[in-house]
N, C-alpha and C positions, 0 to 999 in steps of 0.2 A: 609608550605603554608596552609592558611585557606581554607575552602571549597569554600567560595565566590571568593577568589583569583584564585583557581583552575578552577572554572566555567568560570571566565573572561578569563583566559588563553586559555581554550578550545574554547571558543566563538571566540576569536581573531584568533586562528589557523584555525578554520573552515572558518572564513570570508576571510582570506588570500587565501584559496583554493576554494572559492565558484565559481560556474560555472553559465553560462547563459543557459536557456532552449533552446535558439536558436542554441546552439552548438550540440544539439541532434535531432534525428528524432522524430518529434512530430506531432500528428494529434488529434485535439480535439475530445473527445468522444470515443477514442479508447485507453483507459488507459492500457489495457492488452498488446496491441501491442507496445505501447510506452515503457513499462517497458521491454518487450522482447528485443526490439532494444537497449534500454539503457544498459542492461546487456552485450550485445555483444560489444557495444561501450566501456564500461568501461574496458572490457578485452583487447580489441584491443589497447586502449590508455595506458595500463599499470597501470590504476587506481585501478583495482581489481586484485586479484591473478590470475595467468594464468589458474589454475584449477577451478576458480570461487568459491573456498571454503569459501570465506568471503562474498558472496552475497546470499541473501535470498529473494525470491519473496513472497509478502504478498497480498492476496485478502482479502478485508474487506467487509462484508455484514451481513445479518441475515435472519431469517425465512421469514420476510415480505418484504425483499429487500428494506429497507429504513434505511440507516445509516447516522447519523449526523457527518459531518466533517467541521471544520472551516478553515479559512485562505486559501480558494480556489479561484483561479482566476476567476472562472465562476459564482461567486455569484454577481449578478447585484446589490444587496442591500449593497454590501461592503464585504470585506474579513473577517470582524469581525462576520458576520452572519454565520449561519450554512447552508451548502448545504446538502440536503438529497439525497444521491446517492443510486441507486439500488445496486451498488457495486463500489468499487474503488480498484486500485492496486498501490502498492508502492514497493520499493526495500529497504531492510535493508542491510547495510554493517557493518560487525563486525568481527574483528580479534583480538584475544588476550584480554587483560584486558582493552583496550581503549574503551571509550564509543561508542556505535553503532551510525551510521549515517543513515539518511533517505533520499532517493532519491525519490522525488515526483514531477513530472513535471507539476503538476497542482497547487502546493502550492505557496503562496506569501512569504513564509519563504525562508531562504537561501537554496541554492542547492549545496551540501547536507546540511541538518540541523541536529544538534545533536538530538538524539532520545528523550532525556529529554525535549528539547525545542519543538519538534514536538508534543509530548504527551501533554505538558502544553498548547500550543497555538492552535493546530489543533484538538486534541481530547477533551481537557478540561474535564478531568475525574471528577472534582469537581461539574460539572453540571449534574444533574440527569434528564433523560428523562423517560417516561414510559418504563417498562421492554421490551416491544415489539421492542423498538428501540435500544436495547443493541447491541453493536458492537461485531462481531465474526471475528476471524482471521484465514485464511488458510495459513499456512507457508510451503513453499516447497523450496528446494535447487535450486538456479539458474541454476546449471549445469544440474539438472534433468529437469527443466522447459524448457530449451532451446532444449532439445532432444525430449520432449514429447508433448509440447503444439501445438495446431493446431486451426485455425479459418478460416472459409470460409466467415465470416462476415454476416451470415444469420440473426443475431439478429439486424442488422442495416438496414434491408430491410423493405420497406413499403409493404402492401398487393398488391400494384400495381407493385411492382418490383423496385421502386425507392429507394433512400437513405434517411434515417433519418438524416444523417450527412455525408458529403463527406468523402469517404474512403481514406486510405493512397494510395500513387501512386505506391508503390511496390506491388508485387504479394502477394496473401494470404499466410499465414504461414502454412506449412505442417510439421507434425511431422516426425522424422527420420524413423519411421516404415510405413510411408505413410498415416497415419490417417489424414483426412482433416478437422475435426471439433470436438473439445471436450471442448469448452469454458464453457459449462454449468456444466461440472464436476468440474470445478475450482470455478466458481462464485456462484454456488448454495451452500450456507452454512447455515446449520440448527443446532439448539442447541443440538439436540439429538446426533449429531456426535462429540460434544466437548470432547476432551481427557483431563481428569483431573489428571491422573497420568502419567507424562511425563519424570520425572527426569532420569530414567535409559534408556528409549527407545527413547529419543528425537531425537538423531542423526539418528537413523534408520527410525523413523516416517517421518521426514522432507525429507528423501531421497526417499521415496515412490513417485510414479508417481503423486499422488494428495496431497502429503504432509500430514499435520496434522491440525486439526481444534482446535483452542484455544479460551478460553474466554478472555476478556480484562485483567483480573488478570493473567491468564496463559501466555498471550503474554508479559505482563510487567515482569513477573518472568523469562521467557525464555531469554529475552534480558537484564535482570538486570537493569530495569529502575525504578526510584522512581516516584510514583504517588502521587499527592497532596491529602491530606486528609482534605481539607478545608470544611467548612459547605456546604451542598448540596443545590442546587437551583432546583426547579421544573419549567420546561419551557413548555410553550404551543407552539407546533410546528407551529401553525397558524401564529405566529409572525415571522417565519423564511421562507426563500426561499426554495422551493422544486425544486431540479434539478435531473432529472432522465436520465440515459444512455439509457433506454428502452431495 
């Protein structure tokens, strides 16, 4: 089978099994909680392994908390434009030699989407921004994340005590050890924490409470995804929409 035929076969298989965002718990502007609830749902529905060994939670951000991601439903100028999030959270599903899948409840791509398609359409690595906008990836095992993550949603409060965006209707997430808030330990991602040598320790690193921080190249290598090496384009971010979770 040729590479093109194999890609078409995988795309058709994913399309047959694609889901609708409405099938999952979703609240706009609360991507970390959406992915938390998604991981639980995929386990309960038998879509993921019972021990969650095939699921990985990925926070995407950088030093200045402005990361460009395309094919997002919240881009008022169209999904082909880039949204500049302060951070974003997705779930990677990978087991064995099969291509990894991306679960992103904010994307206009299929749900789930093949990782190669997500990288090509949402991250567009052939497009070069100023280095300050480079994407960094915090990867942590979903099983660890479900035990340790906590958020009291303080980051979505206004100075007056109101809400920047309506919160989920369920109670705030509390960690198994009783911790009530540690979101900033996950979504604050800086270049000085990037791990460059991960081959031997990757499984241990992603099992730690706050996982491991990878560069975009390291992320691609960890999940065996091919990145386009087409000619680079320099973009002025003023031509694109700025969307911030605050």
